[in-house]
BAZA-341047 format. One line per field, with one value per residue (C-alpha): residue number from 0; residue in three letters; x, y, z. Coordinates in nm, 2 decimals, always signed. Layout:
BEGIN
seq: NUM_... $
type: ALA_... $
X: X_... $
Y: Y_... $
Z: Z_... $
This chain:
BEGIN
seq: 0_1_2_3_4_5_6_7_8_9_10_11_12_13_14_15_16_17_18_19_20_21_22_23_24_25_26_27_28_29_30_31_32_33_34_35_36_37_38_39_40_41_42_43_44_45_46_47_48_49_50_51_52_53_54_55_56_57_58_59_60_61_62_63_64_65_66_67_68_69_70_71_72_73_74_75_76_77_78_79_80_81_82_83_84_85_86_87_88_89_90_91_92_93_94_95_96_97_98_99_100_101_102_103_104_105_106_107_108_109_110_111_112_113_114_115_116_117_118_119_120_121_122_123_124_125_126_127_128_129_130_131_132_133_134_135_136_137_138_139_140_141_142_143_144_145_146_147_148_149_150_151_152_153_154_155_156_157_158_159_160_161_162_163_164_165_166_167_168 $
type: UNK_UNK_UNK_UNK_UNK_UNK_UNK_UNK_UNK_UNK_UNK_UNK_UNK_UNK_UNK_UNK_UNK_UNK_UNK_UNK_UNK_UNK_UNK_UNK_UNK_UNK_UNK_UNK_UNK_UNK_UNK_UNK_UNK_UNK_UNK_UNK_UNK_UNK_UNK_UNK_UNK_UNK_UNK_UNK_UNK_UNK_UNK_UNK_UNK_UNK_UNK_UNK_UNK_UNK_UNK_UNK_UNK_UNK_UNK_UNK_UNK_UNK_UNK_UNK_UNK_UNK_UNK_UNK_UNK_UNK_UNK_UNK_UNK_UNK_UNK_UNK_UNK_UNK_UNK_UNK_UNK_UNK_UNK_UNK_UNK_UNK_UNK_UNK_UNK_UNK_UNK_UNK_UNK_UNK_UNK_UNK_UNK_UNK_UNK_UNK_UNK_UNK_UNK_UNK_UNK_UNK_UNK_UNK_UNK_UNK_UNK_UNK_UNK_UNK_UNK_UNK_UNK_UNK_UNK_UNK_UNK_UNK_UNK_UNK_UNK_UNK_UNK_UNK_UNK_UNK_UNK_UNK_UNK_UNK_UNK_UNK_UNK_UNK_UNK_UNK_UNK_UNK_UNK_UNK_UNK_UNK_UNK_UNK_UNK_UNK_UNK_UNK_UNK_UNK_UNK_UNK_UNK_UNK_UNK_UNK_UNK_UNK_UNK_UNK_UNK_UNK_UNK_UNK_UNK $
X: +1.14_+1.22_+0.98_+0.93_+0.74_+0.44_+0.44_+0.48_+0.20_-0.03_+0.07_+0.01_-0.35_-0.40_-0.29_-0.51_-0.81_-0.73_-0.71_-1.05_-1.21_-1.07_-1.20_-1.54_-1.55_-1.45_-1.72_-2.00_-1.89_-1.75_-2.12_-2.45_-2.83_-3.02_-3.40_-3.54_-3.58_-3.33_-3.02_-2.73_-2.48_-2.68_-2.64_-2.28_-2.08_-1.73_-1.49_-1.17_-1.06_-0.70_-0.67_-0.87_-0.62_-0.30_-0.41_-0.50_-0.17_+0.03_-0.15_-0.09_+0.28_+0.32_+0.14_+0.36_+0.69_+0.59_+0.47_+0.78_+0.98_+0.80_+0.84_+1.22_+1.24_+1.07_+1.28_+1.61_+1.56_+1.66_+1.47_+1.73_+1.71_+1.53_+1.77_+1.49_+1.35_+1.04_+0.87_+0.97_+0.85_+0.52_+0.48_+0.62_+0.37_+0.05_+0.22_+0.26_-0.11_-0.22_-0.01_-0.14_-0.51_-0.44_-0.27_-0.57_-0.82_-0.62_-0.54_-0.91_-1.02_-1.14_-0.95_-1.27_-1.58_-1.91_-1.94_-2.25_-2.51_-2.53_-2.88_-3.11_-2.89_-3.07_-2.85_-2.80_-2.44_-2.26_-1.91_-1.65_-1.38_-1.05_-0.73_-0.44_-0.17_-0.07_-0.27_-0.01_+0.24_+0.01_-0.06_+0.31_+0.37_+0.05_+0.22_+0.55_+0.39_+0.19_+0.51_+0.68_+0.39_+0.39_+0.76_+0.76_+0.49_+0.65_+0.99_+0.80_+0.63_+0.95_+1.12_+0.83_+0.83_+1.18_+1.38_+1.37_+1.36_+1.38_+1.15_+1.12_+0.75 $
Y: +0.64_+0.28_+0.00_-0.37_-0.51_-0.60_-0.22_-0.11_-0.30_-0.17_+0.19_+0.13_+0.00_+0.32_+0.56_+0.37_+0.41_+0.79_+0.83_+0.66_+0.85_+1.18_+1.09_+1.00_+1.31_+1.51_+1.32_+1.43_+1.78_+1.90_+1.93_+2.00_+2.06_+2.37_+2.41_+2.68_+2.97_+2.84_+3.04_+2.81_+2.98_+2.85_+2.48_+2.50_+2.23_+2.34_+2.24_+2.37_+2.22_+2.31_+2.18_+1.85_+1.80_+1.88_+1.63_+1.35_+1.40_+1.41_+1.08_+0.92_+1.01_+0.85_+0.53_+0.51_+0.56_+0.30_+0.04_+0.09_+0.06_-0.26_-0.40_-0.33_-0.48_-0.80_-0.85_-0.80_-0.96_-1.34_-1.55_-1.74_-2.12_-2.10_-1.89_-1.72_-1.37_-1.26_-1.21_-1.56_-1.69_-1.51_-1.74_-2.05_-2.05_-2.05_-2.32_-2.53_-2.46_-2.59_-2.89_-2.94_-2.90_-3.17_-3.43_-3.37_-3.47_-3.76_-3.90_-3.88_-4.10_-4.46_-4.71_-4.82_-4.60_-4.65_-4.40_-4.21_-4.24_-3.91_-3.77_-3.92_-4.22_-4.54_-4.85_-5.13_-5.13_-5.02_-4.85_-4.82_-4.56_-4.71_-4.52_-4.57_-4.47_-4.56_-4.36_-4.42_-4.26_-3.96_-3.92_-3.91_-3.65_-3.46_-3.45_-3.34_-3.06_-2.94_-2.91_-2.73_-2.48_-2.41_-2.37_-2.14_-1.94_-1.90_-1.78_-1.53_-1.41_-1.37_-1.17_-0.95_-0.85_-0.84_-0.71_-0.33_-0.12_+0.27_+0.48_+0.86_+0.97 $
Z: +2.64_+2.73_+2.70_+2.69_+2.41_+2.63_+2.76_+2.40_+2.31_+2.58_+2.50_+2.12_+2.21_+2.44_+2.16_+1.91_+2.14_+2.21_+1.81_+1.74_+2.03_+1.89_+1.55_+1.67_+1.88_+1.56_+1.36_+1.60_+1.64_+1.32_+1.18_+1.37_+1.30_+1.40_+1.33_+1.13_+1.37_+1.61_+1.66_+1.54_+1.76_+2.06_+1.96_+1.79_+1.95_+2.04_+1.74_+1.60_+1.28_+1.31_+1.66_+1.58_+1.30_+1.48_+1.77_+1.52_+1.34_+1.65_+1.77_+1.42_+1.43_+1.78_+1.67_+1.34_+1.56_+1.81_+1.57_+1.39_+1.71_+1.79_+1.46_+1.48_+1.80_+1.70_+1.39_+1.56_+1.91_+1.92_+2.17_+2.39_+2.34_+2.00_+1.79_+1.61_+1.61_+1.79_+1.44_+1.35_+1.69_+1.59_+1.30_+1.46_+1.75_+1.51_+1.32_+1.64_+1.73_+1.40_+1.44_+1.78_+1.67_+1.38_+1.61_+1.87_+1.61_+1.50_+1.85_+1.94_+1.64_+1.71_+1.53_+1.36_+1.35_+1.17_+0.88_+0.90_+0.62_+0.41_+0.43_+0.15_+0.09_+0.10_+0.14_+0.33_+0.31_+0.64_+0.59_+0.84_+0.85_+0.98_+1.10_+0.88_+1.15_+1.49_+1.73_+2.03_+1.81_+1.72_+2.10_+2.17_+1.91_+2.04_+2.39_+2.26_+2.03_+2.35_+2.55_+2.27_+2.20_+2.59_+2.60_+2.31_+2.44_+2.77_+2.61_+2.39_+2.71_+2.91_+2.64_+2.58_+2.94_+3.01_+2.71_+2.66_+2.35_+2.30_+2.12_+2.10_+2.09 $
């Protein structure tokens, strides 16, 4: 079966959902209650341990194979223009996001701001917090990181939708 990474991720999600539903169904139907005097056969749910086990094992194997194929794809596929693999990009993007968040906080600060007094602190002294950096420089860096993050996400999206790998399920 040939898939893109995006298709593989959707199929993996579907297989996991099927697996969870089957486990839930097994949990509900593998035991049952019957009242005293009630014929247990009249309330016995349909359940076959061997069939349920075989279906769960089959789904678990498909999930393992697909997840492995996706992992191999992610560790061997290089993203054009970045010269890093998908798995490296999956680390790089959160790093850029954290950097963007930090720069955003720094860029939004005032050059001088009155420090809020802590609860219960009685003092006539007014404290001011001053930035110790160039806000314009931080703002420029923020714009650059925002663009870099957007470009990285687009490059990852493109390869996840266009590059194909093969898996035998």
